[in-house]
N, C-alpha and C positions, 0 to 999 in steps of 0.2 A: 478511476480504476483502482482496484486493490493493488497495492505495491507502489502507488504514486502518492500516498498520503504522507503527511508530515505532522509531527508533534513537537511543540516548542514549550519548554518549561524553564523556569529560572533555576539556578543552582541551589538557591535557598529551598525551593519546593522539592527538588530531588533529594536534598539532604534530609529535610523534614520527613519525607516519605520513607526514606531508607531507615530512619531511626524508629519508625513505627511498625515495621514488618521484618520478619526473617524468613518468610515463606519462600521455598525454592522457586516457585513460579514467579513471584514478585522480584526475586533477584535476577532471574533470567530475562524477564520482560520488565525493565525498571519503571516503566510508566503505568503498568497494569494496576498497581495499588492506588495510584492517583486517580485513574479513570474509574475505578470501582468504588471510590469514595468521594463523590462530588459534594457531599455535605461537609467535607473537610478541606477541600481545595477548590478555589474559584476557577472557572474556566470559560472559554469562549469556543464554540464549535462553529467552524466555517465550512460551508458546502461549496464544492466546485461550481463554477458557472455552468449553466445548462448544457452548453456544447461539449463540456468535458465530464459532466456528471454521468458516470456509468459504473456504479459500485459492484455490479455483478461481473464485470470484466476483470480477469486475473492477469496482472502483469508482474507477478512475482516469479522467482526462480526456485521452486521447491521440488518439482517433478520433471521427468524427461519431456513430458508434453509441454511444460512451460518453456523449457529450453528450445523446443522446436518452434513454438510461436515467436518467442523473442528473437531467435535466429532469423526467421523470415522477415520480421519487422526491420531488423538491422540490415539485412541483405537488401531489402527493398530500397532503403534510403541510401545505402552505399557509402563509400569512403568520402564522396564529394559532399555529403550532407550529414556529417557525424554529429552535428549539434541539433538534430531534430528534437522536438519537444513532445509533451503529453498530447497536446491538441493534434499534432501531426499524426501520432500513433492512433488516436481515437478516430480521426477522419479516415485513415487507411483501413482500420478494422471495420468501421461502419460500411465501407465500400466493399469489403471482403468478408462477409459473414461466415464463409467456409473456413477462414483462418481462425475465427473466434471459436469454432467448434473443436479445434485441436485440443484445448485444455478445459473446455466447459464442464466436463464430467468429473473433474477433480473435486473431491470433498475437502474443503479448506478447514483448518483447525478452528477458525473463528477469530475473534478480536483479541489477539495477544500482543 
């Protein structure tokens, strides 16, 4: 799901990238320059296991609808299960497609 992705870079790579760009968007999203220049930086792209791979699902907190969806997920698991994970959330949402509809119409900015 969008919002559950991770990027890992060495400090050396981050410093090298920072020395190559002063674009405001690259400064705000510090890994954007690295990802936009694969010819300059080696990388490995890993995809989530099939049971968790759902890139169209938005689990970010950018809009009021995102808040509503995340609130429902958290309330579902309750205080007794505060350490639920991505797979738990994906399974819950696959079983409750009406919940997924809460923030489905949001137009995301893209990969920043």
